[in-house]
N, C-alpha and C positions, 0 to 999 in steps of 0.2 A: 505494498496500501502506499504509494509514492510517500513524499510530504508532511507523515506524521510522524509526530517527534513527542518522548514523551517530555512532560513535564519538570521531568524531576535527571532530564539529560546532560542537559552545559552545566556545566561549572565553572570555578572561576577563572581551575591554572589547567582547564586542560585546550589541548593545541590545539585554532578555531584556523578556515580559510577565511581568506579574504571575502569580504561579502561584498559584491555587485553592487554602485551607487544603488543600478535599477532596485535591487532587493531593501535597498532603503526605503527607495521613494514607494512602494509597491507599501510596505508598513506602513512611510508616512497618512499617505490616500485611507488605507486598510481605518486609521484610528483615526482617523476628519467624521469616515462617510463612519465610523461606526459611535464621535460621537452626538454628531446628528442625527442620529437614528432611536441613541437613547436618551435624548432631548424631543424630539417626540412623541416617544412616548412618555418624557415622565409628563404631559398635555397633558397625557389622558387616566394621568395617577394608574401608569400601572405599578407592579411591584416589580422594585429593585427596576427598575427602566435604566438603563445607565450597563446594565450587566447583558438583561436579553437586550435590549436592544441591541448597545453594537457585536454582539455575539449572534446576531439574525444572521445581518446587515453584509457581516463579511460572511459570514456563511452563506449571504444569497449572492456575493461578487462569487467562491468557489464556483456559486453553481453555476452560474450567467458568462463567467469569462478564466476560468482557471485557462486555456485554451490560449490565453495572452498571456497569463502570468512568466515571467523568468522560468529556465527551467533549475532545480533547483530551491524549490523556493523554497522555504521555511519561517514562522514570523519570531524576529531578531528574539533567543532567549534570558540574553542578560538584562535588556530591559525590560523581560518582562519581572527577571527576580529579582530587578528592583524597586516592584513594583509587589511582590507578594514577599518582598522585605521591607515595605509600607502599610502594609497590613499587621505581619507582626507586630509591629514598633505599638499600630495602637492594641490590638489585642493587648500588650504586652503593661501598654500607660491604665489599663483595669482591673493587673490582678489588688486585688486586695485583699488583708487577711484575714478578708470575713467570706473570702474562697476557702479556705481547711476546714471555714464549720462544715462546708457540705461532704466535707472528703467522710464522715464513719454514717451518712446515708449514700456513699456513692456505690459501698460495701453488697446496695440490690440493684444499682443499674450496672455495675462491671460485669457477672455475671450475665446479664440477662441482654446483653451487649458482647459474650461469647457464645451461648443458644443463636441470637440476633448472625450469627454471619455463620454457624451450619446448620441454619433454617435454609436461608435468603441463599448458600454456594447451593443448596442441595436441591432447589425452586426452579435454580437457573436449569441449572445442568437439565433437568426431567426435561424444562421448556425450552431448551438448544437441542437434545438431539431429539425429542419427542415433532415437535413442532418445527425446527427450524432445520431441523436432517444431519448437523454437524456430528464429524469424526467427534472420538470422547474427549482423546485432546484437551480439541478445541471446546467439546462444549462447558469442561470442566474449567480451564482456565481460563473463558470467555464469563464465566458467570462467578467471574470471586470478587462476593464485595468485597471489595480493594484494593490494594497494594498495589496498584495496576504496571510500573516500572516492573515488578517483580512478576504475573502475574503475564505479562509475554515474555518475557528473560525463559523463563523455564516449560511456558508450556512449547515457544519453539524451539527449549531442549529434545520438549516431551513428542517432538512430530508436527505440534500444531499447526490449520492453518495461517498462520501470522496476521495476515490484510482482516480474516474476518472474530481474528483476536482483536484485536487492536482496534478496528469500527467499533466494533462491542463495549471491551471497554470504560473506549473516551464517548460513544453514549449514554453510556450506564452515569456520567457524571455529569455531563452537558441537559438531559432530560430532567436528570434531580436536579440540578440547580434551578430548570426552565422551574418545575413541575410545583417545589418546595416553599416558594416563594408566593405561588401565585393559591398555591393551596393555607397556605399561613394569613395569608389577607382577607383568605374569605373565614380563619379565624377568627381572627381581629377585628372583624367588621372593617378594615381600612388596607389600601395599597401599602405596604411594605416597602422598607428599604428605599425611598426614594431622594433620601439622606436631607431633605430640607430641609431644614432649623438644625441637624442636629450638629452639633460639636462631640469630640470623642479628646477627653482631657479633666480637667479639674474645672472648666468651666470657663467663662468669660472669652473674649475674642480673642483668637486666635491670629496671629501674623507672620509675616515671612521671617522672621529670626524661630517662631516656631519650626515651619517650615522646613527650615533648611536644620533642626535642629533633627528630624522624623525623620529625614534623607539621609543625614547624615549617623544616623542607632542602623538605618535600610543597610546601610554600608556594610559596617562593619558586623552588624547583625551576622546577614548572608556570609560575607565573607569566616567569620566566624565557625557557624554550623557547621555550611562544607570541610571545614581545617579539623573541627573536631567529629565531621559523620555525623552529624543526627537527621535517625528517622526526617523527611521533608524539614532539613535541611536548613535550606531557605524563608520557610516562617517559623521557624523553630528557634534556628537563636536569635532574629531578632527580635520574636516575641520574651526570650530568659534574654535580655541585654536588657533592653528598657522597662520587663516588668520588674529584673533585680535595685536597676536604677532607680527604681519607681517606686517599689514597696520598701527598700533605705531613707526614701525624701532625697535624692543627690540630685531628681532634676522632677521636675514637674512638665508632661508632655500631653500638650493639645495640639490638636489639630483640624483648618476649618476644612467645611461640609466638603467642595470641590476636589479639593485630597481622595476623599474617598470613591465620590464622580468619579473620580477621574482612574483611581485604579481601575476600577466596575470596568473604563474603558478598556480597558491595557488588555483586564482580562480574558473578559467578553469578545475583542477581539482575537486571543491568541484561542483558543476556544477555537473560535469560528472559521480562524483557517488553514486550521487543521486538516482538511477534509481535502485540500488537492488530489487527483493521480482517484478521487475514488465515483463509481460511472452511476451512473443515479438509481438501477435495475440495483445492487449488491446499499448499495444506503438507505430508500426505499422501505427491502426490504430488511434490513437491520433499524433501521429507526420501529417498523413493527412489530416487530420481536422487542425493543428496548421498556418501549411503554409497556409494553405487557406484563418484563420484568422487574421494572421499578417498581410499577404498581403494584406487584404482589410484592416487589420487596417492603417498597413504605408501608401495607397493611398490615405486613406481620411487625415492621415498624410502633407501626400505632399501639398497634396493641400492645406491647412489648412496653411501652412506654405508658400505658395505662394504669397495667399490674403493677409499672415501676412507684410509678408517685404514689398508687391506698398503699403497696408499700415502706409507703419516702415519704411522698410528702416534696417529691423533686419536684420546682417547676416542672410545669408538662412547655410548654414552647419551646425551652429549653430541652428533653426529652425527646423533645421530635425531630427538632433540626440537628440530636448528636445521636440519632437511629437512621440518621437518613444514609445512605449507602453513595452516596457524594465525595467530592473531591479535601480536603484539607483543608485550602488554601477557602476554595467555593465558599466549604460552607461555615466556615471561620465569619466568612466575609459576610454572608447574613444571617452571620446571631448578633453580628454588630450592630444588622438594618433594621433591626427589628426586636432588639435592646435584651436580648437572649443575654448572660453571661458566657463571653465570648473565653474564654479562658476556661472553660467548665466546657463548653462542646466541641472546644482544643483538643483538647483533656481525650470525651469520651473516644471524639476517631484517630486519634494517634493514636488508640488501644485498638479500633478494628482495625486500622490498619495492621498492624505488628499480629494481632489472634487468625486474621487470614493470610498474612505473607507463614504465620507459621505450619498454618496448614496446610496451606502448597506447600512447603517445606518436607512435614510430615506427611504427605501423598507422596513426593515425587520420587521419598528417602525407601518407600517400603513398597517401591513400585504398583503400586495400584489402582495409578491409569494412563 
């Protein structure tokens, strides 16, 4: 599947070929179009408008004009990493001592998350085998509810169809990112994620000095996360760095609403641009399977969220987002946008990915697939 690049594939110290100027020009054009699409959706009160608007705009551009794209085009990953780091800093700024009070009640939610991984993966495997007609390795690794890069790597080693596997893993993230804000808007009774009037930090108007602080911490945190080889290091490194400084009272981190909107545009455009080289037939068939898959996983997640709420009293909206099988970065951004506890949500998604990767590694070692 040409043109598909994992969001975790790029590293700061990786040797990268010179990027042609035409690639930069196309990326800039996609970002401008994505910002316009996000602005239009915001006028209609759509949920998470800049993320969904930019995703839809870039995906439509790929579908209509990919034959005119430069050979080998991919969305710039280092640029994306900077804004993943910005989101990590924003989440870290939300860390407070009150989060520690949630830990005893998370002894209920974490086992439920392990059950979710097993049930969701089994459901996807059966769906892709019977309805999709995939072979066993492709169905198994395409159905993993987490660990995108690891699923692709292990699946390729097991003889899976990497094109279908990669498509379904990316569609899982994109469909979740699209459906969860819509579902949360219906649940809350108003559109979520518009970023209108939102400010992330201790309060007050955020200025250019605050933006410089956020950018500096994002760059330092991304480098730290990659150097330490942290899981989802591009997000977790800035989160830990900003969170530690915030809790220690060293800095007070504020960020203006437009910075969150810009981060949404970059992430949404990057997601939509990943489908260069995909035929319409394969994409539409994959989209149909993904809608069924995500709907089933979300039903399981909502059910388990209700059970965990009854046992622990943890907030339902945070639990639903925590059980949604999307990407760590995208789900953390949604948590920021709906005022759910972003650190709580991020921790659960890191655990989900750890469990999913551990399950795949165990199955691979035992040669069950």
